C-alpha positions in Angstrom: -14.7 9.7 74.5 -17.3 9.9 71.8 -20.9 8.6 72.1 -21.8 7.6 68.5 -24.6 6.2 66.4 -25.3 5.8 62.7 -28.6 6.9 61.3 -30.5 8.1 58.3 -31.6 11.7 58.5 -35.1 12.7 57.4 -36.3 15.5 55.1 -37.5 18.6 56.8 -41.1 18.1 55.6 -41.2 14.7 57.2 -39.8 16.0 60.4 -42.4 18.8 60.4 -45.2 16.2 60.0 -43.8 14.2 62.9 -43.5 17.2 65.1 -47.2 17.9 64.6 -48.0 14.6 66.2 -45.9 15.2 69.3 -48.4 16.2 72.0 -51.2 14.9 74.2 -49.6 12.1 76.1 -48.9 13.0 79.8 -45.4 12.1 80.9 -44.0 11.8 77.4 -40.7 13.4 76.7 -41.2 14.4 73.0 -38.3 14.5 70.6 -37.5 17.8 68.8 -37.3 18.5 65.1 -33.5 18.1 65.0 -33.7 14.7 66.9 -35.8 12.8 64.4 -33.9 10.1 62.5 -33.9 6.4 61.8 -31.1 4.7 63.7 -29.1 2.2 61.8 -26.6 1.2 64.5 -26.1 2.5 68.0 -22.4 2.4 68.9 -22.1 4.0 72.3 -19.0 5.4 74.0 -15.7 5.0 72.1 -12.2 6.5 72.2 -10.8 8.7 69.4 -8.9 5.8 67.8 -12.0 3.6 67.6 -14.0 6.6 66.3 -11.5 6.9 63.4 -11.7 3.2 62.7 -15.5 3.5 62.6 -15.3 6.4 60.2 -12.9 4.4 58.0 -15.1 1.3 58.0 -18.2 3.3 57.1 -16.5 4.9 54.1 -16.4 1.4 52.6 -20.1 0.6 52.9 -21.6 -0.1 49.5 -25.4 -0.1 49.3 -27.9 1.3 46.9 -29.9 4.5 47.4 -33.6 3.9 48.0 -37.0 5.4 48.6 -38.9 4.9 51.9 -41.9 6.2 53.8 -43.0 6.2 57.4 -46.2 4.5 58.3 -48.1 3.9 61.5 -47.5 4.7 65.2 -46.7 2.2 67.9 -44.8 1.7 71.2 -42.0 -0.4 72.6 -42.3 -1.9 76.1 -45.1 -3.9 77.5 -48.5 -2.6 78.6 -47.3 -2.1 82.2 -44.1 -0.3 81.3 -44.3 1.4 77.9 -40.9 3.0 77.1 -41.1 4.7 73.6 -43.7 5.9 71.2 -42.5 5.5 67.6 -43.4 6.0 63.9 -42.8 3.0 61.8 -41.2 2.4 58.4 -43.5 1.2 55.6 -41.1 -1.1 53.7 -38.1 -1.7 56.1 -36.1 -4.0 53.8 -33.8 -1.4 52.2 -33.0 -0.1 55.8 -32.5 -3.6 57.0 -30.0 -4.3 54.2 -28.1 -1.1 55.0 -28.2 -1.9 58.7 -26.7 -5.4 58.0 -23.9 -3.9 56.0 -23.1 -1.4 58.8 -23.3 -4.1 61.4 -20.8 -6.3 59.6 -18.5 -3.3 59.2 -18.7 -2.5 62.9 -18.0 -6.1 64.0 -15.1 -6.4 61.5 -13.3 -3.6 63.4 -13.9 -5.3 66.8 -17.1 -3.8 68.1 -19.5 -6.2 69.8 -22.6 -7.2 67.8 -25.6 -5.1 68.7 -27.4 -8.2 69.8 -31.0 -7.2 69.3 -33.3 -7.5 66.3 -33.2 -4.4 64.1 -36.6 -2.7 64.0 -36.4 0.6 62.0 -38.4 3.4 63.4 -38.4 7.1 64.4 -38.6 7.7 68.1 -41.2 10.3 68.8 -41.1 10.2 72.7 -39.5 8.5 75.6 -41.9 7.5 78.3 -41.6 7.3 82.1 -44.7 6.3 84.1 -47.1 7.1 81.3 -50.3 5.1 81.6 -51.1 2.7 78.8 -54.6 4.2 78.1 -53.0 7.5 77.1 -50.7 5.6 74.6 -53.6 3.6 73.3 -55.6 6.8 72.7 -52.6 8.4 70.9 -52.1 5.3 68.7 -55.8 5.2 67.9 -55.8 8.9 66.9 -52.6 8.8 64.8 -52.2 5.1 63.9 -53.0 5.8 60.2 -50.1 8.3 60.0 -48.2 8.0 56.7 -45.5 10.2 55.2 -45.0 10.7 51.5 -42.1 8.6 50.1 -38.7 10.2 50.4 -35.3 9.4 48.9 -32.4 8.2 51.0 -29.0 8.6 49.3 -26.7 8.9 52.4 -26.3 7.9 56.0 -24.7 9.8 58.8 -22.4 9.2 61.8 -23.7 11.2 64.7 -22.2 12.0 68.0 -24.6 12.5 71.0 -24.1 14.7 73.9 -26.5 14.2 76.8 -27.2 17.5 78.4 -29.4 17.9 81.5 -32.4 18.8 79.3 -32.0 16.6 76.1 -29.7 14.8 73.8 -27.8 17.0 71.3 -26.9 15.3 68.1 -24.1 16.4 65.8 -23.4 15.0 62.4 -19.7 14.0 62.4 -19.6 12.5 58.8 -21.9 11.6 55.9 -21.5 8.6 53.6 -23.1 8.5 50.2 -25.0 5.5 48.9 -24.8 4.4 45.3 -27.0 6.3 43.0 -29.0 3.2 42.0 -32.5 3.2 43.5 -33.8 -0.1 44.9 
């Protein structure tokens, strides 16, 4: 079985700037440099045949390359049970377009639709029992975060292995986008 997801990798300079933010919230399980990405589609556990079908479907995705930047800090979950601290995407439309193409390709090979609204972001930390005032302080401190624009000309199929300490991501295949910038 393979645990898969599709994502956009980030340039090392952007990952480094995100890593500098990752501290100061009690109970946060911060992501590491090699875990930063923008998820396009979580797939989950699939067998080898389905993994091959996914790879084949992704090779046929046609979408333009584009520039994007990260902007702002927020969280998912309500104020009683915050779950994730994230960095947002400044102009998410090119990512939403690519996500929609990937979603259609995945459902065309028989995968269930993802079923939730796509909100492009980079997960900075998972939270468990973290008090909201710590998150509010973090968001107030780093809410004006902004990365320089960076170019996206490919997306990646990753496998994920959940070790006892953290998730380990491995790039299984890369897919080039058209050279035209949106």
